[in-house]
C-alpha positions in Angstrom: 139.9 343.2 11.5 139.9 344.6 15.1 143.5 345.2 16.1 142.9 343.7 19.3 141.9 340.5 17.7 144.8 340.1 15.6 147.0 337.2 16.5 150.4 338.5 18.0 153.5 336.6 17.3 156.5 335.9 19.4 157.0 336.9 23.1 156.8 339.9 25.2 159.4 341.9 27.3 161.5 339.5 29.3 161.2 339.6 32.8 163.9 341.1 34.9 166.8 340.5 35.9 167.8 339.9 32.2 170.1 336.9 31.3 173.8 337.7 31.0 174.4 336.6 27.4 176.1 338.8 25.1 173.8 337.2 22.2 170.8 338.8 23.6 169.5 342.1 22.1 168.9 344.7 24.8 166.0 346.3 23.0 164.3 343.2 22.2 164.7 342.2 26.0 162.8 345.4 27.0 160.3 345.5 24.3 159.5 342.0 23.2 160.6 339.8 20.2 157.8 339.5 17.4 160.1 338.5 14.8 159.5 335.4 12.7 162.2 333.5 14.2 162.5 330.0 15.7 162.0 330.2 19.6 165.6 329.2 20.3 166.6 332.4 18.8 164.0 334.8 20.6 165.8 337.9 22.0 168.9 337.1 20.0 170.4 340.0 17.8 170.4 339.4 14.1 174.2 339.2 14.2 174.4 336.6 16.7 171.6 334.3 14.8 173.7 334.7 11.7 176.7 333.7 13.5 175.1 330.5 15.0 173.8 329.8 11.4 176.9 330.0 10.0 178.4 327.2 12.4 176.2 324.7 10.9 175.1 325.7 7.3 174.8 322.7 4.9 176.9 322.0 1.8 174.2 322.8 -0.9 173.8 326.3 -2.6 170.8 327.6 -4.5 171.2 329.6 -7.8 168.5 331.2 -9.9 168.6 332.9 -13.2 167.3 336.5 -12.7 166.8 337.3 -16.3 163.3 339.0 -15.9 163.2 340.3 -12.4 161.5 337.0 -11.3 158.9 337.6 -8.5 159.7 334.0 -7.2 163.2 334.7 -5.9 162.1 335.9 -2.6 160.3 332.9 -1.6 163.4 330.7 -2.8 165.5 332.8 -0.6 163.0 332.2 2.3 163.1 328.3 1.6 166.8 328.3 1.4 166.8 330.0 4.8 164.5 327.3 6.2 166.8 324.5 5.0 169.9 326.4 5.9 171.6 326.5 2.4 175.0 327.9 2.6 174.3 330.5 -0.1 172.0 331.8 -2.5 173.2 333.0 -5.8 171.4 335.6 -8.0 172.5 335.1 -11.6 171.9 338.2 -13.9 170.3 341.0 -12.8 171.4 342.1 -9.3 168.0 343.6 -8.3 165.5 341.1 -7.1 161.9 341.4 -5.4 162.7 340.9 -1.5 159.1 341.0 -0.8 158.4 337.1 -0.5 161.7 336.5 1.3 160.0 337.9 4.5 163.1 339.6 5.8 164.8 336.1 5.9 167.3 337.5 3.3 169.0 339.1 6.5 170.0 335.8 7.9 171.0 334.0 4.5 174.3 334.6 2.5 173.3 336.0 -1.0 176.0 336.5 -3.7 175.7 337.9 -7.2 177.0 336.8 -10.4 176.6 338.8 -13.8 176.0 335.7 -15.7 176.2 331.9 -16.0 179.9 332.0 -16.9 180.6 333.8 -13.8 178.6 331.4 -11.8 180.6 328.5 -13.2 183.7 330.1 -12.6 182.9 330.4 -9.0 181.7 326.9 -8.9 184.9 325.5 -10.6 187.0 327.4 -8.2 185.1 325.9 -5.4 185.0 322.5 -6.8 181.2 322.4 -6.7 178.9 320.9 -9.0 176.2 322.5 -10.9 172.9 320.6 -10.6 170.2 322.0 -13.0 166.2 321.5 -12.0 164.1 321.7 -15.0 161.5 319.8 -17.1 163.2 319.5 -20.2 164.0 316.4 -22.5 166.8 314.2 -21.0 166.3 315.1 -17.6 166.0 312.4 -15.0 163.5 312.3 -11.9 165.1 314.0 -8.9 163.3 311.6 -6.7 165.4 308.7 -7.9 168.6 310.7 -8.0 171.3 310.9 -5.5 172.4 314.6 -5.2 176.2 315.5 -4.6 176.7 316.4 -1.0 178.4 319.5 -2.2 176.4 321.0 -5.0 174.6 324.1 -6.5 171.0 323.5 -7.1 170.5 325.8 -10.3 167.0 327.1 -11.3 165.9 329.0 -14.4 163.3 331.9 -14.8 159.8 331.2 -14.2 158.3 330.1 -17.6 161.2 329.7 -20.0 163.1 327.7 -17.1 166.9 327.1 -17.5 168.6 329.2 -20.3 170.3 327.2 -23.1 173.8 328.3 -21.9 172.9 327.2 -18.2 171.6 323.8 -19.4 174.9 323.1 -21.5 177.0 323.7 -18.4 175.1 321.7 -15.8 176.8 318.4 -14.7 173.2 316.8 -14.8 169.6 317.9 -15.0 166.7 316.7 -13.0 162.9 317.1 -13.1 160.2 316.7 -10.5 157.7 313.9 -11.5 154.2 315.3 -12.0 151.0 313.3 -12.5 148.3 316.1 -13.4 147.5 318.0 -16.4 149.9 321.1 -16.0 153.2 321.1 -17.8 155.2 322.6 -15.0 154.9 323.9 -11.4 155.8 327.0 -9.7 159.5 327.6 -9.6 159.3 328.4 -5.6 157.5 325.1 -5.2 160.1 323.4 -7.3 162.9 324.7 -5.4 161.5 323.8 -2.3 161.1 320.2 -3.1 164.5 320.0 -4.7 166.2 321.6 -1.6 164.1 319.0 0.6 165.5 316.3 -1.6 169.0 317.2 -0.5 168.1 317.5 3.0 166.6 314.0 3.1 169.6 312.6 1.7 172.3 314.4 3.5 171.3 316.6 6.4 171.3 315.2 10.0 168.0 315.2 11.9 167.3 318.5 13.8 166.9 315.9 17.1 170.5 314.9 16.4 172.6 315.4 19.6 174.3 318.8 19.7 171.4 320.5 17.8 169.9 321.5 20.9 168.1 324.9 22.0 170.7 327.2 23.9 170.0 327.6 27.6 169.9 331.2 27.7 166.8 332.3 29.4 163.5 331.4 31.1 160.8 331.8 28.8 158.3 334.6 29.4 154.7 334.0 28.4 153.9 334.5 24.6 152.3 337.6 23.7 149.6 336.0 22.0 148.3 334.1 25.0 
């Protein structure tokens, strides 16, 4: 594709004089901001964005068993960022494929646990329920379940699903109802549905008073116009 025809994302350099706001990054003001961030965060430094997110993160966590270096973990992290999960927990192998996260892992708190026992010890100390998401005998439909406000949504490996140890330790296990011929759906898609179920039940609307875009600047033209 001709580079001149490629769609540019974000905004260009900010007009002078620059706003007097310590959250803004001088290099982004000077060069423009093409990051994949919400418009409210244009020109903000990464540290300022994380600090603002920390003020309003939701009370659900996401955990995934990383037994075979699952390629889907990156997309789960990206979705967790979109729905403002408090933390993502990687259970098992420490290394995970970050490609699918599309750098959203820079804005999302991620914690590692060596095994399911370590995750359970942490959850017990925090008083947080572990809710398994898997299509297994005895599971109940997530669409008819009321998820706890404070919980960890635990997902297994793509393919085998939750390990036997994880299933035995969950407070409850829910599946996502399906109506076609396939036995299961991709774990990244399942994680997105489960997280949004929590959002529908417990999260305030983005239009709730107090969740407004900060008044830090006049917006320059987008660089894709």
